[in-house]
C-alpha positions in Angstrom: 8.6 -24.6 17.7 10.9 -25.9 20.5 13.2 -28.6 19.1 12.9 -32.0 20.7 14.7 -35.3 20.3 13.0 -38.5 19.2 12.6 -39.6 22.8 11.0 -36.2 23.8 13.9 -34.5 25.4 13.9 -30.7 25.0 16.8 -29.1 23.1 18.0 -25.9 24.8 19.9 -22.9 23.3 23.2 -24.7 23.9 22.1 -27.8 22.0 21.8 -29.9 25.1 19.0 -32.5 25.3 17.0 -31.9 28.6 14.6 -34.6 29.9 11.1 -33.0 30.3 11.0 -33.6 34.0 14.0 -31.3 34.4 12.5 -28.4 32.4 11.2 -25.9 34.9 7.5 -25.2 34.9 8.1 -21.5 34.3 10.2 -22.4 31.2 7.4 -24.7 30.0 4.8 -21.9 30.5 6.9 -19.3 28.7 7.6 -21.7 25.9 3.9 -22.4 25.4 3.1 -18.7 25.5 5.7 -17.7 22.9 4.8 -20.6 20.6 1.0 -19.9 20.8 1.4 -16.2 20.1 4.0 -16.8 17.3 1.6 -19.3 15.6 -1.1 -16.6 15.7 1.3 -14.0 14.4 2.2 -16.2 11.5 -1.4 -16.7 10.6 -2.1 -13.0 10.7 1.0 -12.3 8.6 -0.2 -14.8 6.0 -3.7 -13.1 6.1 -2.1 -9.7 5.5 -0.1 -11.1 2.5 -3.3 -12.5 1.0 -5.2 -9.3 1.7 -2.5 -7.2 0.0 -2.6 -9.4 -3.0 -6.4 -9.0 -3.0 -6.2 -5.2 -2.7 -3.8 -4.9 -5.6 -5.9 -7.3 -7.8 -9.1 -5.5 -7.0 -7.6 -2.0 -7.7 -6.1 -3.2 -10.9 -9.5 -4.7 -11.9 -11.3 -1.4 -11.2 -8.7 0.6 -13.2 -9.1 -1.8 -16.1 -12.9 -1.4 -15.8 -12.8 2.4 -16.1 -10.3 2.1 -18.9 -12.7 -0.1 -20.8 -15.6 2.1 -19.8 -14.0 5.2 -21.3 -12.5 3.2 -24.2 -9.0 4.2 -23.3 -6.2 1.8 -24.3 -2.6 1.7 -23.2 -3.3 2.8 -19.6 -0.1 3.0 -17.6 -0.2 0.4 -14.9 2.7 1.8 -13.1 2.8 4.6 -10.6 0.8 5.6 -7.6 -3.0 5.4 -7.4 -5.5 7.0 -5.0 -9.1 6.1 -4.6 -11.8 7.5 -2.3 -15.3 6.6 -1.5 -18.3 8.7 -2.6 -18.3 10.8 0.6 -14.5 11.3 0.3 -14.0 10.3 4.0 -12.1 7.1 3.4 -9.2 6.6 1.1 -7.1 3.8 -0.5 -3.7 4.5 -1.8 -1.4 2.2 -3.7 2.1 3.6 -3.8 5.2 2.3 -5.7 8.5 3.0 -4.0 11.5 2.5 -6.2 14.8 1.5 -4.6 17.6 3.5 -6.1 21.3 3.0 -5.8 24.3 4.8 -7.3 26.8 3.2 -9.6 30.6 3.9 -9.8 30.0 7.4 -11.4 29.0 8.7 -8.0 32.7 8.7 -7.0 33.4 10.9 -10.0 30.8 13.4 -8.9 32.3 13.5 -5.4 35.7 14.2 -6.9 34.3 17.2 -8.8 32.4 18.4 -5.7 35.6 18.2 -3.7 37.3 20.3 -6.3 34.5 22.8 -6.1 34.8 22.9 -2.3 38.6 23.6 -2.5 37.9 26.3 -5.0 35.2 27.9 -2.9 37.0 27.4 0.4 37.5 31.1 1.1 33.9 32.1 0.6 31.8 28.9 0.8 28.7 28.9 3.0 29.4 26.7 6.0 25.9 25.2 5.8 26.4 24.1 2.3 29.8 22.6 3.3 28.1 20.7 6.1 25.3 19.5 3.8 27.8 18.1 1.3 29.8 16.3 4.0 26.7 14.7 5.4 25.4 13.7 2.0 28.4 11.4 1.3 28.6 9.8 4.8 28.1 6.1 4.8 26.1 4.0 7.3 27.4 1.0 9.2 26.7 -1.2 6.1 28.7 1.1 3.9 25.6 2.5 2.1 25.1 6.2 1.2 21.9 7.9 2.1 20.1 8.4 -1.3 17.9 11.3 -0.1 20.9 13.3 1.2 22.8 12.9 -2.1 19.7 13.8 -4.1 19.2 16.9 -1.9 22.4 18.3 -3.3 20.7 18.6 -6.7 18.2 21.0 -5.2 20.8 23.5 -4.3 20.8 26.5 -6.6 24.5 26.8 -7.2 25.6 28.5 -10.4 28.9 26.8 -11.2 29.8 24.9 -14.4 31.6 22.2 -12.5 29.0 21.9 -9.8 26.3 21.4 -12.6 28.5 18.8 -14.2 28.7 16.9 -10.9 24.9 17.1 -10.5 24.4 15.7 -14.0 26.8 12.8 -13.2 24.8 12.0 -10.0 21.6 11.9 -12.0 23.2 9.5 -14.5 24.6 7.3 -11.8 21.2 6.5 -10.3 20.2 2.9 -10.9 16.7 1.5 -10.0 17.5 -1.9 -8.4 14.0 -2.8 -7.3 10.5 -1.5 -6.4 8.0 -2.2 -3.7 4.3 -1.6 -3.8 2.7 -0.3 -0.6 -1.0 -0.3 0.3 -2.3 2.4 2.6 -5.9 3.0 4.0 -6.9 6.3 5.6 -10.0 7.7 7.2 -11.0 11.3 7.6 -11.6 12.4 11.2 -13.8 15.2 12.6 -11.0 17.8 12.2 -10.8 16.9 8.5 -7.3 15.3 8.8 -6.6 11.9 7.3 -5.6 9.2 9.8 -4.0 6.0 8.6 -5.6 2.6 9.3 -2.6 0.8 10.9 -1.9 -2.6 9.3 1.4 -3.2 11.2 1.5 -4.2 14.8 3.9 -1.4 15.7 1.4 1.2 14.5 -1.7 -0.1 16.2 
């Protein structure tokens, strides 16, 4: 909401108090439009938050129901879930994405990998060398791309020191958080699943 003084003057971006009669009609109209749509966006955002909570609670309730129905105790409440309707043409997915970071041991693994590169320098595959270089690049925030680092562990390289580095990378992974996502999909005529967009960018 546009800030105003007690006497009704409009506060501009520079912090100056502008009497209403000096605020241009186009500025007033733009202000009203932005505030109206932002108010609506906040309401929709709150509705989505409430809907997400409802979905998770209902899915959890259903899973507890089938656990009770089949008299199975100790059901694991973590992990991904997928539910479809009777006709198998609409689908609900609840996915848990874990946020992983690497601790100080990653630097040790990089040192071993560097040693491997120097040892292989005469006959190393250029593509592997490039993949390794890309894996340890940092972004503007100084973060390393987790997926690129983990992709190194998929390389089938038979070398004792390389294997040691891969083991250190695995041990250096730390789960620092998790986020649960809800996704709805519908099957179209071609048989492909199409997501129901719940974000404004995907609509």
